[in-house]
N, C-alpha and C positions, 0 to 999 in steps of 0.2 A: 504493499500500500505506499503510494507516495503522500508524503506530508505537504500539505499545501504551503507555499510560500508565504510569509508573513506579509501583511499589507505594508505597502511603502509609507514611510513617514510622510505627513503633509509638509509642504513647502513652509519654510519659516516665515515668509510673507503672509501665507494663508493663517498661521497662528498669530501673528502680530495684529491683523486686521480686528481681531476681537478683544484686543485691549490685554494688558498685563497688569499683575497686582501692583506694580510700580513702575514708573517711566524708566527707560533704559538711558535716556538723554534728557535730562532736566536742565533748560535755560533758565538763567536766574539774572536777571537785570539788576544789579545792586543800586544803581543810581542813574539818574538821567543826566547828572552833572557830565560835562565834557569840555576839554579845552579846545576842540575842532567843531567845525560845522559841516561835516561831510554831506554833499548834496543828495546822497541817496539813502541817508540813515532811516532805518526801518522805524525807530522810535522817537524820531524828531528831536533828539537828545541836545541839550545845551545847558540849561539851567536846572539845578537839582529841585527836587520835590521836598519842600519842608515837612511832609508827613511820610517821608519814607521809613522803612522798617529801622527800628533802633538796633543797636549792636545784640542787646539781649533777645530781642525778637528773631533777630537772624539765627543767633545761637539754636534758638527753640526750633526753627525750621530744620536746621542741621541734625538736631536730635531726632527729629521726625525721620529725616531722610536715612539717617542710620539704622533706625528701627525697622524702616521699609527696606532695607538692604540695597538702597540706590548706590550703584558702584561709583559713579561720578557725577558732579555737577559742572555744567559749562556756564561760567560767570561772566556777564558782560555788562553792557551799560547802554549809552553813556561810557564814559571811561572810568571802569571800577577802581583802578588804582588811586583815584583821587579821593576816595572815601578814606577818611582818616583811619578808620578801623579796618581797612583792607586786609592787611597782613594778619592782624590778631583773628579775623573770621578764617582766612585761608589756614593758619596754624590750627584752629579749632577744628574745621572740618577734617584736615588731614590726621589729627589726633584721633578723631571718631572714626577713621578708615573710610571717609567719603573723599575720594579723589577730586582733585580741583583742575579744571581746564579753564583758564581765564583768557578772555580776548582783550586786546590792548593796541593802541597806536603806538606804543613803545615809550612814551614820553617819561615814565618812571623807571624804566629798566636801566638804572645805573649800574656800574661794575659791581657796586656792593649788592645790588638787588639780583643781578645776575648770578653771582656765587651762591647766594641764600637759595635762589631756585634750583640751582644745578644740585645742592646738596639734598633735595628732598625727592623720595621716590613717588610721592603723590601728587605732584603738581606738574601740570604742562602748560605752556604758554602758546598763544595764538596770534601772531602778529599781523595786523591788517595793512595790506598793501594793494593798492589797485591800479598801480601801472608799474611796469618794468623799467620805466624811465621817469626822472621827477616831472617833465612836462605833462605826461599822461596822469600820473598819480595825483599831483598837486592840482590839477584842474578839478578832481573830483573831492579830495580831501584837505585841501589848503596847503598855501606856500609853506614849505619847511617840513611838510610831514613826511615826504620821502626821506629826506636826510634823518629825521627823528627815527623812522622804521629800521634804516640801514644801521644807524648808530646803536640801536638795540641789539640787532643781529650781530654786529661786532662784539658787544658786550656778552652776550649769551654765548658765542662760539669761544670767546676767550676763557670764559668760567668753566668751559668743558660742558656744556647743556647741548646735546645732540638730540635732534629728532623734535625740536620745537616746530611749530606748525607757521606757514606764511598763507594766510587767508585771503583769497581774492576774489571780489566780485566781479563776474565775467560783465564785460559791457561792450559795447559797439566799438569802444577805442582801444581796448585791450586784448581782444581776441587774438590780433594778429602777434601778440606778445607772449603767447603760451609757452614757446621754447625759451625765450628769455626769462620767463617766470621760474621754470623749472631749473634754468641754468644758476639763478640766484638761489634757489633752496639747496641746491648740490654744493654751491660754494660755501654756504654757511652751516652746512651739515643739518638742514632742515628738511621739513616735508612739505610739499605743496598741497594746499586744500583749495578747491575751486567750489564757489557757491553761486547761487542764481540770483540776479537782480530782481527783486520783487516791487510791485508798484504801491507799496505801503510806506507810511511816514511821509518824509520828504521824498522819498523814492517815487511817490505818485506824481510828482511836479516833473520829473525828469525822464520817466519811464519811456515815453514815446521818443525821446531823443537818445536815450542810452541803451535800450534793450537790444541784445544782437539782432541782425537781419537774419532773414531765413536761410541765406546762404552761409552766414556765420554760424548758426545753430548746426548745419551740417558739418561745417568744419570743426565745431567744438565735439560734436558727437565721434567724428573719425579720430580726433586727437586723443580723447578720452578712452576710445576702444583700443589705441596703440599704447597708451601710457597708464591707463587705469589703475593697474595694479600698484603703481607707485604713487598715485595722486588721490587723495581723499575727495569725496563730494557728498557724503551723507545721503540725503534724500533729494538733492537739489534737482537733478537732471532726469528723473525718471521718465519725464514726458518725452525725452529724446528716444527712449528705447524704442518706439514707434518706427524709428529708420530700420529697424531689423534684428536688434538683439538686445538684451538687458545689460546695462552698464554696471560695473561695480558698484556697491553701495545698497541702500534700502530702495526696493522698486515699489514704493508704495507711500502714500501720504500717511504720516504717522501722527497727525494731530488727535490728541486726546487719547490715542491708543497706546503709543510707546513714548511719545514725546510731549511736553508742554512747556509753558513759560509762566515763571512769577516775575511780576514787575516790581519796581522799587518800593510801591506802597503796599505788596502783599496780594494784589489780584492776581487771579490764575487764568491765564488763557490757553485755549486748546492748541494753538500753534505760535511759535516764536516770531512767526512773519506776519501774524494777525492781531496786532494790538487794537481790538475794536470791541466795543460792547457786545456785538453779536456772538463774539467768540470767548466772552467772559464766562467762567464756571463758578467762580465764587472767590473767596478772599482767605488768605492763611490765618487771618485774626479772627475767623469766624469759628464757632463751636466745632470742634472735631479738627480743626487746623488743615493743614495740607492733605493729609491722608483722606479726610472725608471728602474733599473736594474731588481728588483724584479717583477715588472708589464708588462714589455714591452721586456725584452732581448729575444733574438731569442732561446737561450738554454732552458730557463725556459718556454717558451712557447711551445717548442717541448716537453719537458719532461710532460707537462700538457695535451698532446693529450692521446687518448685513446691508450694503448700499446697493441701490438700483442701478447706478451708473447713467441713467437718464439716456439721452440721445446717444451718447457715446457707445453704448453697448452694441449697437447694429455696425460699428466700426470693426474692421478686421484687425485693428490695432490695440484694441481695449484691453485684452488681456496683457499687453506690454506695457502701456502707458498709464492704465488705470484711470483715464480722465484727467491725468495732470493735477497741478497744484491748486488747492483750494484757496489759499491766499490770493494767488495771481488772478484767479477767476472772479473773486468777490471784488477786489479793488479795481477791477476794470469793468464792473457792472455786468458780468456774465454769471448765469445760474450755476450754482455749485453742482449740478448734476449735468452740466454741459461741457463743451470742449474747454481746453487750456487756451487762453489768449495766444500763445505760442505753439500750438498744435502743429506737429510737423507735416500733417495732412492738409493743412490749409483751413480746417473747420474753424479754428479760432478767429483767423482774419476775416472770414465771413460773418462771425458773430459779432466781432466789433463793429461791423459796419451796420449794425442794427439801428436805426434811428430813435428806437423807443428806449435803447439801453440807458440806464440811469447808473452813475457812478456814484457810490456811497461817499458821504463826507468822512475825511480822516478823524481818528480820535484826537487825543490830546497832542498839544504842539509844546514842547518844552524848548523850542530853538532860542538861540540868544536873540535878543532884540535886533532886528535887522539881519539875522542870521549871518553875522560876520564871525569868522572864526577868531579864536583868541589862542595865542601862543604863549608858551610858559617855558621858564628855564627850569632844569632839571637839577641845578647844582646847589648844595648848601644842606639838603635834608636827606642823606643816604639812608637813615633809618627812618621810614615812613611811620613806623607804629607810634613814634614819639610826636608826631604831628599833632598840635592842639586840636581839640575837638571843635567841630564846626557848630556855631549856634544853630538851633533847629529852626530859627526864622530866616537864616541865611540861604538865599537861593543861588547865589554866584557860584559857578563850578569851581572856581579857583580860591575859594576862602581858605585862608591859610598859606597860600602861596604867593611868591612875588613875581607878577607878570613881567614878561619880558620878551620882546620880538626876536625870533630867530634869525640868524644872518641869512 
């Protein structure tokens, strides 16, 4: 008698779509304060919110994450390193076995900070760079930001920190620089990470101008197909899989299923790219804290139900692209069960031409008044943990710092 073969295990993506007991990747925007005013900033950061979570409240969230066995948290902003308690919170998280990956423009990555980071097994660094040259980068991130990022890379390499990430938002002006980005990463012993431009926050104002053309989308797909094993993408480009094959990374919108976002005041959103009341599931200050929001909120429960796929289910590429990015659709006024605005089959382009399409208003705007970037000196305070506390009423992102123009 032949023993029947055991059933094949379901694909990981099929398991993820119904949600997990804890997020795989939790993004936590510690502050909206930022010394720059990047034109595509998802959270419209600049000025800090006076109601952001206190140090003790942040530690309570970390305690929850440790109990939930969250492996690591992706800390961002704003510029998270300008929070006076940043290093204290990083140390607290790692002491509780919650790894930390934080995104930064590099302004506080001094030689001393780099050595501190290199000595930890539980901290990773993600440096933002949106051009392989100063001309391309600084047009998006502000004058002097390219030099600031490279200076941070020099400091990290000198400290022996290998494998830090260089995070690039793919735009119309830097797709042609993919090889150069990879060369920069190799030069500094880093790993390249590419992410998608979303039309949210200030990104909504520049999306039409900056999002890659159809030809560039194909160029990006081909490049990732050739280099994907060495380049991180997360779930940024699963919509490109409709070209023929799945790219490395999560081939699924993980919003509310395996990812979410906590903002500086404790609001929990289903998607790190969709900071809007439509996608707000609760607040960590509510009864039950983050755990209850993640496991019991109506929004997350709904997102974890089987999705119909809408009009996209009739497309032969649906199993590959899964209908694309929820945030990209929402902020361009397309139905969530419709095509991605950058659908490689052209369905999104036709949907964008609908005269009845209504683009939703963006959420909160924390931009600098006039949206002018502010440049800061990084000298004089090598030990950030000793920076005096910021007054709860102080909204300026550089409270406690001495402003200075970069040369």
